[in-house]
PyMOL CGO cylinders between C-alpha atoms (Angstrom):
from pymol import cmd
from pymol.cgo import CYLINDER

trace = [
    CYLINDER, 34.41, 53.48, 7.92, 35.56, 54.88, 4.54, 0.3, 1, 1, 1, 1, 1, 1,
    CYLINDER, 35.56, 54.88, 4.54, 35.76, 58.66, 4.15, 0.3, 1, 1, 1, 1, 1, 1,
    CYLINDER, 35.76, 58.66, 4.15, 35.09, 60.52, 0.88, 0.3, 1, 1, 1, 1, 1, 1,
    CYLINDER, 35.09, 60.52, 0.88, 36.85, 63.85, 0.44, 0.3, 1, 1, 1, 1, 1, 1,
    CYLINDER, 36.85, 63.85, 0.44, 35.81, 66.24, -2.32, 0.3, 1, 1, 1, 1, 1, 1,
    CYLINDER, 35.81, 66.24, -2.32, 38.16, 69.06, -3.32, 0.3, 1, 1, 1, 1, 1, 1,
    CYLINDER, 38.16, 69.06, -3.32, 36.87, 71.83, -5.56, 0.3, 1, 1, 1, 1, 1, 1,
    CYLINDER, 36.87, 71.83, -5.56, 38.55, 74.85, -7.09, 0.3, 1, 1, 1, 1, 1, 1,
    CYLINDER, 38.55, 74.85, -7.09, 37.08, 78.20, -6.03, 0.3, 1, 1, 1, 1, 1, 1,
    CYLINDER, 37.08, 78.20, -6.03, 38.54, 81.70, -5.94, 0.3, 1, 1, 1, 1, 1, 1,
    CYLINDER, 38.54, 81.70, -5.94, 42.16, 80.69, -6.65, 0.3, 1, 1, 1, 1, 1, 1,
    CYLINDER, 42.16, 80.69, -6.65, 42.24, 77.98, -3.99, 0.3, 1, 1, 1, 1, 1, 1,
    CYLINDER, 42.24, 77.98, -3.99, 41.18, 74.37, -3.55, 0.3, 1, 1, 1, 1, 1, 1,
    CYLINDER, 41.18, 74.37, -3.55, 38.68, 73.69, -0.76, 0.3, 1, 1, 1, 1, 1, 1,
    CYLINDER, 38.68, 73.69, -0.76, 38.28, 70.14, 0.61, 0.3, 1, 1, 1, 1, 1, 1,
    CYLINDER, 38.28, 70.14, 0.61, 35.25, 68.81, 2.50, 0.3, 1, 1, 1, 1, 1, 1,
    CYLINDER, 35.25, 68.81, 2.50, 34.47, 65.32, 3.76, 0.3, 1, 1, 1, 1, 1, 1,
    CYLINDER, 34.47, 65.32, 3.76, 30.98, 63.89, 3.52, 0.3, 1, 1, 1, 1, 1, 1,
    CYLINDER, 30.98, 63.89, 3.52, 29.52, 63.45, 7.00, 0.3, 1, 1, 1, 1, 1, 1,
    CYLINDER, 29.52, 63.45, 7.00, 32.26, 65.49, 8.71, 0.3, 1, 1, 1, 1, 1, 1,
    CYLINDER, 32.26, 65.49, 8.71, 32.28, 69.16, 9.72, 0.3, 1, 1, 1, 1, 1, 1,
    CYLINDER, 32.28, 69.16, 9.72, 35.85, 70.27, 8.94, 0.3, 1, 1, 1, 1, 1, 1,
    CYLINDER, 35.85, 70.27, 8.94, 37.16, 71.90, 5.79, 0.3, 1, 1, 1, 1, 1, 1,
    CYLINDER, 37.16, 71.90, 5.79, 40.66, 72.67, 4.56, 0.3, 1, 1, 1, 1, 1, 1,
    CYLINDER, 40.66, 72.67, 4.56, 41.99, 74.85, 1.77, 0.3, 1, 1, 1, 1, 1, 1,
    CYLINDER, 41.99, 74.85, 1.77, 45.24, 75.08, -0.14, 0.3, 1, 1, 1, 1, 1, 1,
    CYLINDER, 45.24, 75.08, -0.14, 46.46, 76.99, -3.18, 0.3, 1, 1, 1, 1, 1, 1,
    CYLINDER, 46.46, 76.99, -3.18, 48.92, 74.23, -4.17, 0.3, 1, 1, 1, 1, 1, 1,
    CYLINDER, 48.92, 74.23, -4.17, 46.35, 71.80, -5.48, 0.3, 1, 1, 1, 1, 1, 1,
    CYLINDER, 46.35, 71.80, -5.48, 43.42, 69.51, -4.77, 0.3, 1, 1, 1, 1, 1, 1,
    CYLINDER, 43.42, 69.51, -4.77, 45.58, 66.74, -3.30, 0.3, 1, 1, 1, 1, 1, 1,
    CYLINDER, 45.58, 66.74, -3.30, 47.27, 69.15, -0.88, 0.3, 1, 1, 1, 1, 1, 1,
    CYLINDER, 47.27, 69.15, -0.88, 43.86, 70.35, 0.32, 0.3, 1, 1, 1, 1, 1, 1,
    CYLINDER, 43.86, 70.35, 0.32, 42.69, 66.74, 0.76, 0.3, 1, 1, 1, 1, 1, 1,
    CYLINDER, 42.69, 66.74, 0.76, 45.86, 65.90, 2.69, 0.3, 1, 1, 1, 1, 1, 1,
    CYLINDER, 45.86, 65.90, 2.69, 45.33, 68.89, 4.99, 0.3, 1, 1, 1, 1, 1, 1,
    CYLINDER, 45.33, 68.89, 4.99, 41.75, 67.80, 5.67, 0.3, 1, 1, 1, 1, 1, 1,
    CYLINDER, 41.75, 67.80, 5.67, 42.80, 64.19, 6.32, 0.3, 1, 1, 1, 1, 1, 1,
    CYLINDER, 42.80, 64.19, 6.32, 45.27, 65.47, 8.95, 0.3, 1, 1, 1, 1, 1, 1,
    CYLINDER, 45.27, 65.47, 8.95, 42.54, 67.59, 10.56, 0.3, 1, 1, 1, 1, 1, 1,
    CYLINDER, 42.54, 67.59, 10.56, 40.30, 64.52, 10.77, 0.3, 1, 1, 1, 1, 1, 1,
    CYLINDER, 40.30, 64.52, 10.77, 43.09, 62.45, 12.33, 0.3, 1, 1, 1, 1, 1, 1,
    CYLINDER, 43.09, 62.45, 12.33, 43.53, 60.26, 9.26, 0.3, 1, 1, 1, 1, 1, 1,
    CYLINDER, 43.53, 60.26, 9.26, 46.80, 59.09, 7.69, 0.3, 1, 1, 1, 1, 1, 1,
    CYLINDER, 46.80, 59.09, 7.69, 47.21, 61.17, 4.50, 0.3, 1, 1, 1, 1, 1, 1,
    CYLINDER, 47.21, 61.17, 4.50, 49.40, 58.46, 2.93, 0.3, 1, 1, 1, 1, 1, 1,
    CYLINDER, 49.40, 58.46, 2.93, 46.28, 56.30, 2.58, 0.3, 1, 1, 1, 1, 1, 1,
    CYLINDER, 46.28, 56.30, 2.58, 44.40, 58.82, 0.40, 0.3, 1, 1, 1, 1, 1, 1,
    CYLINDER, 44.40, 58.82, 0.40, 43.51, 57.50, -3.04, 0.3, 1, 1, 1, 1, 1, 1,
    CYLINDER, 43.51, 57.50, -3.04, 42.45, 59.77, -5.88, 0.3, 1, 1, 1, 1, 1, 1,
    CYLINDER, 42.45, 59.77, -5.88, 39.28, 58.60, -7.61, 0.3, 1, 1, 1, 1, 1, 1,
    CYLINDER, 39.28, 58.60, -7.61, 38.40, 59.04, -11.26, 0.3, 1, 1, 1, 1, 1, 1,
    CYLINDER, 38.40, 59.04, -11.26, 37.24, 62.57, -12.02, 0.3, 1, 1, 1, 1, 1, 1,
    CYLINDER, 37.24, 62.57, -12.02, 33.93, 63.48, -13.58, 0.3, 1, 1, 1, 1, 1, 1,
    CYLINDER, 33.93, 63.48, -13.58, 34.58, 63.66, -17.32, 0.3, 1, 1, 1, 1, 1, 1,
    CYLINDER, 34.58, 63.66, -17.32, 32.21, 66.62, -17.68, 0.3, 1, 1, 1, 1, 1, 1,
    CYLINDER, 32.21, 66.62, -17.68, 34.14, 68.85, -15.26, 0.3, 1, 1, 1, 1, 1, 1,
    CYLINDER, 34.14, 68.85, -15.26, 37.61, 67.34, -14.74, 0.3, 1, 1, 1, 1, 1, 1,
    CYLINDER, 37.61, 67.34, -14.74, 39.19, 70.53, -13.36, 0.3, 1, 1, 1, 1, 1, 1,
    CYLINDER, 39.19, 70.53, -13.36, 36.44, 71.59, -10.97, 0.3, 1, 1, 1, 1, 1, 1,
    CYLINDER, 36.44, 71.59, -10.97, 36.01, 68.71, -8.50, 0.3, 1, 1, 1, 1, 1, 1,
    CYLINDER, 36.01, 68.71, -8.50, 38.46, 66.00, -7.44, 0.3, 1, 1, 1, 1, 1, 1,
    CYLINDER, 38.46, 66.00, -7.44, 37.40, 63.07, -5.26, 0.3, 1, 1, 1, 1, 1, 1,
    CYLINDER, 37.40, 63.07, -5.26, 39.64, 61.20, -2.84, 0.3, 1, 1, 1, 1, 1, 1,
    CYLINDER, 39.64, 61.20, -2.84, 38.83, 58.18, -0.69, 0.3, 1, 1, 1, 1, 1, 1,
    CYLINDER, 38.83, 58.18, -0.69, 40.35, 57.02, 2.58, 0.3, 1, 1, 1, 1, 1, 1,
    CYLINDER, 40.35, 57.02, 2.58, 39.71, 53.72, 4.37, 0.3, 1, 1, 1, 1, 1, 1,
    CYLINDER, 39.71, 53.72, 4.37, 38.90, 55.70, 7.52, 0.3, 1, 1, 1, 1, 1, 1,
    CYLINDER, 38.90, 55.70, 7.52, 41.53, 54.16, 9.76, 0.3, 1, 1, 1, 1, 1, 1,
    CYLINDER, 41.53, 54.16, 9.76, 42.64, 56.83, 12.28, 0.3, 1, 1, 1, 1, 1, 1,
    CYLINDER, 42.64, 56.83, 12.28, 46.35, 57.42, 12.87, 0.3, 1, 1, 1, 1, 1, 1,
]
cmd.load_cgo(trace, "trace")
């Protein structure tokens, strides 16, 4: 089942959450690093993360990543 990960910038760090999952992850390096950390927590292969097109109204606030949902 595909997994959507949203990473948003808040208080000098990026926080990633996955829809339908409880875990979160944060990282100061960037949105992708936070999404990778969350994928690892969920037991997913971070190499399969794909960045989706950002919202043109707020390109720096929320980044979306998708994963096919295949566990490692």
